[in-house]
DRENPA-3360 file (N, C-alpha, C; in nm, 2 decimals, always signed):
BEGIN
1 = MKKMADDS = +23.18/+11.75/+7.24/+23.06/+11.61/+7.24/+22.99/+11.63/+7.15 ~ +22.96/+11.50/+7.11/+22.86/+11.44/+7.04/+22.75/+11.49/+6.99 ~ +22.68/+11.50/+6.87/+22.50/+11.59/+6.92/+22.47/+11.46/+6.91 ~ +22.33/+11.47/+7.00/+22.26/+11.37/+6.95/+22.14/+11.37/+6.87 ~ +22.10/+11.29/+6.81/+22.05/+11.31/+6.67/+21.93/+11.36/+6.72 ~ +21.77/+11.43/+6.67/+21.66/+11.45/+6.73/+21.57/+11.37/+6.64 ~ +21.53/+11.31/+6.77/+21.46/+11.21/+6.71/+21.31/+11.18/+6.73 ~ +21.25/+11.24/+6.81/+21.13/+11.32/+6.77/+21.04/+11.31/+6.63;
9 = EFFRKGRL = +21.12/+11.34/+6.56/+21.08/+11.37/+6.39/+21.04/+11.23/+6.36 ~ +21.15/+11.16/+6.39/+21.10/+11.01/+6.34/+20.96/+10.91/+6.43 ~ +21.00/+10.96/+6.54/+20.85/+10.89/+6.60/+20.70/+10.94/+6.62 ~ +20.71/+11.11/+6.51/+20.59/+11.17/+6.47/+20.56/+11.16/+6.36 ~ +20.64/+11.05/+6.26/+20.62/+11.00/+6.12/+20.60/+10.87/+6.21 ~ +20.59/+10.81/+6.30/+20.59/+10.69/+6.29/+20.44/+10.62/+6.35 ~ +20.42/+10.78/+6.44/+20.26/+10.79/+6.51/+20.19/+10.83/+6.35 ~ +20.24/+10.90/+6.28/+20.18/+10.94/+6.14/+20.11/+10.84/+6.04;
17 = SAASFFAS = +20.21/+10.74/+6.02/+20.22/+10.62/+5.95/+20.13/+10.53/+6.02 ~ +20.09/+10.49/+6.13/+20.01/+10.40/+6.22/+19.88/+10.49/+6.20 ~ +19.91/+10.63/+6.20/+19.76/+10.65/+6.23/+19.68/+10.61/+6.04 ~ +19.82/+10.67/+5.99/+19.75/+10.70/+5.85/+19.72/+10.50/+5.79 ~ +19.81/+10.39/+5.81/+19.74/+10.30/+5.81/+19.64/+10.24/+5.88 ~ +19.62/+10.30/+6.00/+19.47/+10.21/+6.04/+19.35/+10.31/+5.95 ~ +19.38/+10.43/+5.92/+19.29/+10.49/+5.82/+19.27/+10.43/+5.68 ~ +19.35/+10.40/+5.64/+19.34/+10.31/+5.53/+19.26/+10.19/+5.51;
25 = GIELLRVV = +19.29/+10.12/+5.68/+19.18/+9.99/+5.67/+19.07/+10.03/+5.74 ~ +19.02/+10.12/+5.74/+18.89/+10.15/+5.80/+18.81/+10.12/+5.71 ~ +18.95/+10.25/+5.59/+18.84/+10.31/+5.43/+18.82/+10.14/+5.35 ~ +18.87/+10.07/+5.39/+18.88/+9.95/+5.32/+18.80/+9.88/+5.34 ~ +18.75/+9.81/+5.48/+18.66/+9.78/+5.56/+18.53/+9.81/+5.54 ~ +18.49/+9.97/+5.52/+18.37/+10.07/+5.41/+18.38/+10.00/+5.29 ~ +18.48/+9.99/+5.22/+18.43/+9.97/+5.09/+18.41/+9.79/+5.06 ~ +18.42/+9.77/+5.16/+18.43/+9.59/+5.18/+18.30/+9.58/+5.19;
33 = MISLLIIV = +18.19/+9.67/+5.30/+18.08/+9.58/+5.36/+17.98/+9.66/+5.27 ~ +18.04/+9.82/+5.22/+17.94/+9.83/+5.08/+17.93/+9.75/+4.98 ~ +18.02/+9.73/+4.92/+18.06/+9.65/+4.82/+17.94/+9.49/+4.89 ~ +17.97/+9.43/+5.02/+17.85/+9.28/+5.00/+17.73/+9.36/+5.07 ~ +17.73/+9.51/+5.07/+17.55/+9.53/+5.08/+17.52/+9.56/+4.96 ~ +17.58/+9.57/+4.85/+17.52/+9.60/+4.70/+17.50/+9.44/+4.66 ~ +17.67/+9.38/+4.65/+17.62/+9.27/+4.58/+17.58/+9.14/+4.66 ~ +17.53/+9.14/+4.77/+17.48/+9.00/+4.82/+17.30/+9.03/+4.81;
41 = PVRYFLIQ = +17.24/+9.12/+4.78/+17.11/+9.15/+4.80/+17.12/+9.10/+4.63 ~ +17.21/+9.14/+4.55/+17.14/+9.12/+4.39/+17.16/+9.01/+4.31 ~ +17.29/+8.94/+4.42/+17.31/+8.77/+4.38/+17.21/+8.71/+4.43 ~ +17.16/+8.73/+4.55/+17.09/+8.63/+4.61/+16.93/+8.66/+4.61 ~ +16.86/+8.80/+4.54/+16.75/+8.85/+4.52/+16.71/+8.91/+4.38 ~ +16.76/+8.94/+4.27/+16.77/+8.99/+4.19/+16.82/+8.93/+4.03 ~ +16.93/+8.90/+4.06/+17.03/+8.83/+3.95/+17.05/+8.68/+3.96 ~ +17.07/+8.57/+3.93/+17.18/+8.45/+3.99/+17.21/+8.38/+3.85;
49 = PFYVKGAS = +17.31/+8.36/+3.90/+17.45/+8.25/+3.77/+17.42/+8.16/+3.79 ~ +17.37/+8.10/+3.70/+17.36/+7.92/+3.62/+17.47/+7.85/+3.53 ~ +17.52/+7.73/+3.54/+17.54/+7.70/+3.42/+17.49/+7.60/+3.34 ~ +17.49/+7.59/+3.26/+17.38/+7.51/+3.10/+17.44/+7.34/+3.16 ~ +17.36/+7.21/+3.20/+17.43/+7.09/+3.22/+17.32/+7.01/+3.12 ~ +17.42/+6.99/+3.03/+17.35/+6.86/+2.94/+17.33/+6.89/+2.80 ~ +17.28/+6.87/+2.74/+17.15/+6.92/+2.57/+17.08/+6.94/+2.58 ~ +16.97/+6.92/+2.68/+16.79/+6.90/+2.69/+16.78/+7.08/+2.56;
57 = MEPNFFDN = +16.84/+7.20/+2.55/+16.81/+7.30/+2.51/+16.94/+7.33/+2.37 ~ +16.98/+7.24/+2.31/+17.06/+7.22/+2.15/+16.93/+7.25/+2.08 ~ +16.99/+7.33/+1.96/+17.13/+7.39/+1.95/+17.15/+7.48/+1.99 ~ +17.03/+7.58/+2.10/+17.07/+7.75/+2.14/+17.12/+7.78/+2.27 ~ +17.12/+7.63/+2.41/+17.24/+7.64/+2.44/+17.33/+7.56/+2.44 ~ +17.47/+7.55/+2.54/+17.54/+7.43/+2.47/+17.59/+7.36/+2.62 ~ +17.62/+7.27/+2.67/+17.67/+7.24/+2.81/+17.78/+7.35/+2.86 ~ +17.78/+7.40/+3.01/+17.89/+7.54/+3.07/+17.89/+7.64/+3.02;
65 = EYLVVDEI = +17.73/+7.64/+2.90/+17.82/+7.75/+2.91/+17.70/+7.85/+2.98 ~ +17.75/+7.97/+3.07/+17.74/+8.04/+3.19/+17.59/+8.15/+3.14 ~ +17.51/+8.16/+3.22/+17.37/+8.25/+3.23/+17.35/+8.30/+3.36 ~ +17.32/+8.43/+3.31/+17.20/+8.52/+3.39/+17.12/+8.49/+3.40 ~ +17.07/+8.48/+3.50/+16.96/+8.47/+3.54/+16.86/+8.56/+3.61 ~ +16.74/+8.68/+3.57/+16.66/+8.74/+3.64/+16.56/+8.69/+3.69 ~ +16.59/+8.73/+3.82/+16.48/+8.67/+3.92/+16.36/+8.79/+4.01 ~ +16.39/+8.89/+3.94/+16.30/+9.05/+3.99/+16.18/+9.02/+3.88;
73 = SYRFSEPQ = +16.23/+9.04/+3.77/+16.14/+8.99/+3.63/+15.98/+8.97/+3.67 ~ +15.98/+8.89/+3.72/+15.88/+8.79/+3.75/+15.78/+8.86/+3.87 ~ +15.86/+8.88/+3.92/+15.77/+8.99/+3.99/+15.69/+9.08/+4.02 ~ +15.70/+9.09/+3.90/+15.62/+9.19/+3.81/+15.55/+9.22/+3.70 ~ +15.54/+9.11/+3.66/+15.50/+9.03/+3.56/+15.49/+8.83/+3.54 ~ +15.43/+8.85/+3.47/+15.43/+8.73/+3.40/+15.48/+8.65/+3.32 ~ +15.52/+8.48/+3.33/+15.60/+8.46/+3.24/+15.51/+8.42/+3.08 ~ +15.59/+8.47/+2.99/+15.54/+8.41/+2.83/+15.58/+8.35/+2.79;
81 = RGDIVVLK = +15.53/+8.29/+2.67/+15.54/+8.19/+2.61/+15.65/+8.25/+2.57 ~ +15.75/+8.18/+2.53/+15.89/+8.12/+2.48/+16.03/+8.22/+2.55 ~ +15.91/+8.22/+2.68/+16.07/+8.31/+2.76/+16.15/+8.13/+2.83 ~ +16.27/+8.18/+2.81/+16.39/+8.07/+2.86/+16.36/+8.09/+2.99 ~ +16.35/+8.01/+3.10/+16.34/+7.99/+3.21/+16.41/+7.89/+3.27 ~ +16.47/+7.93/+3.37/+16.51/+7.82/+3.47/+16.47/+7.82/+3.63 ~ +16.38/+7.63/+3.62/+16.30/+7.62/+3.69/+16.38/+7.44/+3.78 ~ +16.28/+7.49/+3.89/+16.28/+7.35/+4.00/+16.25/+7.25/+3.92;
89 = YPRDIRQY = +16.33/+7.13/+3.91/+16.29/+7.03/+3.85/+16.20/+6.95/+4.00 ~ +16.04/+6.93/+3.90/+15.90/+6.89/+4.01/+15.99/+6.79/+4.11 ~ +16.06/+6.68/+4.05/+16.04/+6.55/+4.15/+16.16/+6.54/+4.26 ~ +16.21/+6.68/+4.21/+16.37/+6.72/+4.30/+16.39/+6.85/+4.30 ~ +16.34/+6.92/+4.42/+16.37/+7.10/+4.37/+16.49/+7.11/+4.39 ~ +16.59/+7.04/+4.42/+16.73/+7.10/+4.44/+16.80/+7.06/+4.33 ~ +16.73/+7.05/+4.21/+16.79/+7.05/+4.10/+16.71/+7.10/+4.00 ~ +16.78/+7.20/+3.91/+16.71/+7.30/+3.81/+16.75/+7.27/+3.66;
97 = FIKRIIGL = +16.69/+7.29/+3.60/+16.68/+7.27/+3.44/+16.65/+7.42/+3.38 ~ +16.68/+7.40/+3.24/+16.65/+7.53/+3.19/+16.59/+7.43/+3.10 ~ +16.45/+7.53/+3.09/+16.36/+7.50/+2.93/+16.29/+7.61/+2.89 ~ +16.20/+7.63/+2.81/+16.12/+7.74/+2.71/+16.01/+7.73/+2.79 ~ +15.92/+7.78/+2.80/+15.76/+7.79/+2.80/+15.68/+7.80/+2.68 ~ +15.60/+7.71/+2.69/+15.55/+7.69/+2.57/+15.34/+7.69/+2.60 ~ +15.36/+7.64/+2.72/+15.19/+7.68/+2.71/+15.17/+7.74/+2.86 ~ +15.06/+7.86/+2.85/+15.03/+7.91/+2.97/+14.91/+7.86/+3.06;
105 = PGERVRVA = +14.88/+7.93/+3.12/+14.79/+7.92/+3.26/+14.65/+7.89/+3.16 ~ +14.59/+7.82/+3.19/+14.44/+7.78/+3.17/+14.41/+7.71/+2.98 ~ +14.56/+7.73/+2.89/+14.53/+7.65/+2.75/+14.60/+7.51/+2.81 ~ +14.50/+7.50/+2.68/+14.54/+7.34/+2.60/+14.67/+7.29/+2.49 ~ +14.74/+7.22/+2.59/+14.83/+7.19/+2.48/+14.81/+7.05/+2.44 ~ +14.87/+7.00/+2.34/+14.80/+6.91/+2.23/+14.96/+6.92/+2.13 ~ +15.05/+6.80/+2.20/+15.16/+6.69/+2.12/+15.09/+6.61/+2.03 ~ +15.15/+6.65/+1.88/+15.05/+6.56/+1.76/+15.09/+6.59/+1.64;
113 = DGFVYING = +15.12/+6.44/+1.56/+15.21/+6.47/+1.45/+15.35/+6.52/+1.45 ~ +15.43/+6.57/+1.53/+15.52/+6.59/+1.55/+15.51/+6.78/+1.56 ~ +15.41/+6.81/+1.60/+15.42/+6.98/+1.63/+15.34/+6.92/+1.75 ~ +15.29/+7.13/+1.76/+15.31/+7.14/+1.95/+15.14/+7.20/+1.90 ~ +15.07/+7.23/+1.96/+14.91/+7.30/+1.93/+14.86/+7.34/+2.06 ~ +14.81/+7.45/+2.03/+14.80/+7.53/+2.16/+14.66/+7.60/+2.15 ~ +14.57/+7.54/+2.21/+14.38/+7.59/+2.21/+14.35/+7.57/+2.05 ~ +14.41/+7.46/+2.01/+14.38/+7.40/+1.89/+14.48/+7.45/+1.76;
121 = LQLGESAY = +14.55/+7.55/+1.78/+14.61/+7.62/+1.68/+14.75/+7.56/+1.68 ~ +14.83/+7.55/+1.56/+14.96/+7.52/+1.54/+15.02/+7.66/+1.64 ~ +15.15/+7.61/+1.70/+15.22/+7.71/+1.75/+15.40/+7.65/+1.65 ~ +15.41/+7.80/+1.60/+15.52/+7.84/+1.50/+15.63/+7.84/+1.60 ~ +15.72/+7.76/+1.54/+15.83/+7.79/+1.65/+15.97/+7.81/+1.58 ~ +15.97/+7.85/+1.45/+16.03/+7.87/+1.35/+16.18/+7.98/+1.45 ~ +16.14/+8.07/+1.54/+16.26/+8.14/+1.57/+16.33/+8.09/+1.68 ~ +16.32/+7.99/+1.67/+16.41/+7.92/+1.74/+16.46/+7.75/+1.70;
129 = LDKSVLTH = +16.36/+7.72/+1.66/+16.36/+7.60/+1.60/+16.38/+7.57/+1.45 ~ +16.45/+7.44/+1.44/+16.52/+7.44/+1.27/+16.37/+7.35/+1.24 ~ +16.30/+7.39/+1.09/+16.18/+7.32/+1.04/+16.18/+7.19/+1.05 ~ +16.28/+7.15/+1.08/+16.33/+7.03/+1.05/+16.27/+6.92/+1.23 ~ +16.25/+7.01/+1.29/+16.22/+6.95/+1.45/+16.15/+6.93/+1.49 ~ +16.06/+6.83/+1.52/+15.96/+6.77/+1.52/+15.91/+6.72/+1.72 ~ +15.81/+6.73/+1.74/+15.81/+6.73/+1.87/+15.70/+6.61/+1.89 ~ +15.73/+6.49/+1.95/+15.74/+6.39/+2.00/+15.61/+6.33/+2.11;
137 = KEDIWVLK = +15.54/+6.24/+2.13/+15.50/+6.19/+2.28/+15.38/+6.26/+2.25 ~ +15.28/+6.21/+2.16/+15.13/+6.27/+2.18/+15.05/+6.22/+2.27 ~ +14.96/+6.31/+2.36/+14.93/+6.39/+2.45/+14.86/+6.46/+2.44 ~ +14.72/+6.52/+2.52/+14.70/+6.65/+2.57/+14.72/+6.66/+2.70 ~ +14.76/+6.82/+2.73/+14.82/+6.86/+2.81/+14.69/+6.98/+2.89 ~ +14.54/+6.96/+3.00/+14.48/+7.12/+2.99/+14.55/+7.17/+3.14 ~ +14.60/+7.25/+3.09/+14.67/+7.37/+3.23/+14.57/+7.44/+3.35 ~ +14.65/+7.46/+3.43/+14.53/+7.48/+3.53/+14.62/+7.64/+3.59;
145 = DDEYFVLG = +14.54/+7.71/+3.63/+14.55/+7.80/+3.67/+14.68/+7.91/+3.72 ~ +14.78/+7.82/+3.75/+14.87/+7.84/+3.81/+14.99/+7.77/+3.74 ~ +14.98/+7.68/+3.56/+15.03/+7.61/+3.56/+15.16/+7.63/+3.42 ~ +15.19/+7.58/+3.38/+15.33/+7.61/+3.30/+15.31/+7.50/+3.22 ~ +15.38/+7.46/+3.10/+15.38/+7.39/+3.00/+15.53/+7.39/+2.96 ~ +15.63/+7.32/+2.98/+15.77/+7.37/+2.91/+15.82/+7.30/+2.84 ~ +15.93/+7.28/+2.75/+15.96/+7.21/+2.65/+16.14/+7.26/+2.64 ~ +16.24/+7.17/+2.62/+16.36/+7.18/+2.61/+16.39/+7.19/+2.43;
153 = DNRIASLD = +16.45/+7.27/+2.41/+16.48/+7.30/+2.24/+16.51/+7.18/+2.14 ~ +16.56/+7.08/+2.24/+16.61/+6.98/+2.19/+16.53/+6.87/+2.18 ~ +16.41/+6.90/+2.14/+16.31/+6.77/+2.16/+16.32/+6.60/+2.16 ~ +16.43/+6.60/+2.08/+16.41/+6.40/+2.12/+16.56/+6.37/+2.20 ~ +16.57/+6.47/+2.31/+16.67/+6.44/+2.41/+16.64/+6.56/+2.54 ~ +16.51/+6.54/+2.57/+16.45/+6.70/+2.70/+16.37/+6.63/+2.80 ~ +16.43/+6.59/+2.90/+16.36/+6.59/+3.01/+16.26/+6.74/+3.02 ~ +16.13/+6.74/+3.01/+16.07/+6.80/+3.01/+15.88/+6.78/+3.06;
161 = SRDFGPIR = +15.81/+6.88/+2.98/+15.68/+6.88/+3.07/+15.62/+6.78/+3.00 ~ +15.66/+6.72/+2.95/+15.59/+6.59/+2.80/+15.61/+6.48/+2.96 ~ +15.70/+6.48/+3.01/+15.75/+6.35/+3.13/+15.72/+6.38/+3.25 ~ +15.73/+6.50/+3.34/+15.69/+6.54/+3.44/+15.55/+6.62/+3.45 ~ +15.46/+6.69/+3.37/+15.38/+6.69/+3.32/+15.39/+6.89/+3.30 ~ +15.33/+6.97/+3.38/+15.30/+7.10/+3.35/+15.34/+7.17/+3.50 ~ +15.43/+7.27/+3.52/+15.53/+7.23/+3.61/+15.44/+7.42/+3.72 ~ +15.45/+7.46/+3.84/+15.39/+7.53/+3.89/+15.42/+7.65/+3.86;
169 = RSHIVGKT = +15.35/+7.77/+3.88/+15.45/+7.88/+3.87/+15.56/+7.92/+3.96 ~ +15.51/+7.82/+4.07/+15.64/+7.85/+4.21/+15.75/+7.80/+4.15 ~ +15.77/+7.70/+4.05/+15.86/+7.60/+4.05/+15.96/+7.72/+3.99 ~ +15.89/+7.85/+3.93/+16.00/+7.91/+3.81/+16.13/+8.00/+3.89 ~ +16.20/+7.94/+3.88/+16.35/+8.02/+3.93/+16.30/+8.20/+3.87 ~ +16.31/+8.22/+3.77/+16.35/+8.33/+3.71/+16.35/+8.29/+3.54 ~ +16.36/+8.40/+3.45/+16.44/+8.44/+3.35/+16.54/+8.42/+3.30 ~ +16.57/+8.38/+3.18/+16.71/+8.33/+3.12/+16.73/+8.51/+3.07;
177 = WIRGWPLH = +16.82/+8.59/+3.14/+16.88/+8.75/+3.10/+16.96/+8.75/+3.01 ~ +17.12/+8.68/+3.02/+17.23/+8.69/+2.94/+17.30/+8.57/+2.95 ~ +17.37/+8.50/+2.82/+17.45/+8.43/+2.83/+17.59/+8.52/+2.87 ~ +17.63/+8.48/+2.93/+17.79/+8.54/+2.98/+17.87/+8.47/+2.94 ~ +17.87/+8.34/+2.90/+17.98/+8.28/+2.83/+17.97/+8.18/+2.76 ~ +17.99/+8.11/+2.69/+18.20/+8.21/+2.65/+18.16/+8.35/+2.56 ~ +18.27/+8.38/+2.54/+18.23/+8.58/+2.56/+18.14/+8.56/+2.43 ~ +18.24/+8.50/+2.33/+18.17/+8.55/+2.15/+18.03/+8.50/+2.14;
185 = KLTVFETP = +17.94/+8.43/+2.22/+17.85/+8.38/+2.21/+17.77/+8.49/+2.34 ~ +17.79/+8.58/+2.35/+17.74/+8.67/+2.46/+17.61/+8.76/+2.38 ~ +17.54/+8.69/+2.47/+17.40/+8.76/+2.43/+17.30/+8.79/+2.53 ~ +17.16/+8.87/+2.48/+17.04/+8.90/+2.58/+16.95/+8.86/+2.51 ~ +16.88/+8.78/+2.57/+16.79/+8.73/+2.55/+16.63/+8.81/+2.58 ~ +16.59/+8.81/+2.43/+16.42/+8.84/+2.41/+16.36/+8.74/+2.41 ~ +16.15/+8.79/+2.46/+16.08/+8.68/+2.37/+16.06/+8.67/+2.29 ~ +16.04/+8.57/+2.17/+16.03/+8.55/+2.07/+15.86/+8.58/+2.06;
193 = EYSNQF = +15.83/+8.62/+1.92/+15.73/+8.71/+1.89/+15.66/+8.59/+1.86 ~ +15.54/+8.56/+1.81/+15.43/+8.46/+1.79/+15.33/+8.50/+1.67 ~ +15.32/+8.44/+1.58/+15.23/+8.46/+1.43/+15.03/+8.50/+1.53 ~ +15.07/+8.38/+1.55/+14.93/+8.30/+1.59/+14.84/+8.41/+1.81 ~ +14.80/+8.40/+1.76/+14.74/+8.49/+1.92/+14.63/+8.33/+1.99 ~ +14.70/+8.32/+2.07/+14.59/+8.20/+2.15/+14.49/+8.19/+2.28;
% end
């Protein structure tokens, strides 16, 4: 008489495999949930990625560069002169622009003879602009308590406060923190220092 194989081991292994598979699925689900709990708040409340579109910030930023914007710092401190910010275009808040803060609340900004003046003193911009760059469209703007004056670094090809006026604080999305792409231009940005105290 032929002996039947003991299949209890086979069924026990099958149950173990199913239990092991189920445990792995639960662990994977836990990892995904924890990741989402970390990534979603960071992505929507702390930092946000943006791509540069257009030439308004050349030669410091070029089309299709990838930027990481810090959305949390301005909840604890005020924007500073020289900060590179992403803002909502005042005439269509669905559009985002990248500009540099030039004038702060309460200041008088004047563009004349190719230069920018803050409260009557010429603004030195050699930290980020070539000396040959001139700023045109002569005018004077007096900023209210919640207004900022922003300019593109490419002064001849930028739609900025010279056209749409000062921006309100609520239009500022955040401060440009890192250029992440292209990799050979990876940069962490800091606020430039100015020689004049305005």
